[in-house]
Every structure is written in C-alpha cells, then in structure tokens.
C-alpha positions in Angstrom: -16.7 18.2 13.0 -14.0 18.4 10.3 -11.4 19.4 12.9 -12.3 16.5 15.1 -11.8 14.1 12.2 -8.4 15.6 11.5 -7.4 15.3 15.1 -8.5 11.7 15.4 -6.7 10.8 12.1 -3.5 12.4 13.4 -3.8 10.4 16.7 -4.3 7.1 14.9 -1.3 7.8 12.6 0.9 8.6 15.6 -0.2 5.3 17.3 0.4 3.3 14.2 3.8 4.8 13.8 4.8 3.9 17.3 3.5 0.3 17.0 5.1 -0.4 13.6 7.6 -3.2 13.8 6.4 -4.4 17.2 4.0 -7.1 15.7 1.1 -5.4 17.5 -2.6 -5.3 16.8 -4.6 -2.1 17.1 -8.3 -2.7 17.8 -10.7 0.2 17.3 -14.1 -0.6 18.8 -17.2 1.5 18.3 -20.8 1.3 19.5 -23.7 3.2 18.0 -21.4 5.1 15.6 -23.6 7.2 13.3 -22.4 7.6 9.7 -24.2 10.3 7.8 -23.2 10.6 4.1 -26.0 13.1 3.3 -27.8 10.6 1.2 -27.9 7.8 3.8 -27.6 7.7 7.5 -26.5 4.4 9.3 -25.7 3.4 12.9 -23.2 0.7 13.3 -21.6 -1.4 16.0 -18.4 -3.3 15.8 -14.6 -3.3 15.8 -11.8 -3.0 13.3 -8.5 -4.8 14.0 -5.4 -3.5 12.3 -2.3 -5.7 12.1 0.7 -3.3 12.4 3.8 -4.4 10.5 6.9 -2.6 9.4 7.4 -2.4 5.7 10.4 -1.3 3.7 10.3 0.3 0.3 10.6 -2.0 -2.7 13.8 -1.8 -4.7 13.2 -0.3 -8.1 14.5 -2.1 -11.1 15.6 0.2 -13.9 16.5 -1.2 -17.3 
C-alpha cells in the first residue's frame, strides 16, 4: 500500500510539472474512496480541482 501511494504521488507531481505555466486545471475525481486512519474509517465521494500556475522564487532582500 505504501508503494502505491508513492507511485501515485510521483505520477501527480510529474503531471503538475508538465501542466505548470499552461493555465490548466487538474481535476482528481474519486468515488467511494475509503480513508482509514486507524482511529477512524470514512468513505468519501467528490473531486479536487487544482489550479496549476507557474511560480517564480521571491527575491530575497538582504540588509
């Protein structure tokens, strides 16, 4: 299960990297997703929409 989470995370990061600067949205939809924290278990349905933008590092101000 841990390996699956790492693989999914790597895939999402790669997609976000390719979409950065294209003014794109990434919609992650899920149905009957079970989240088990050990203390509580919940099943959720829904979607997450990510606005993908390109950011540049802030300039540092040294005194």
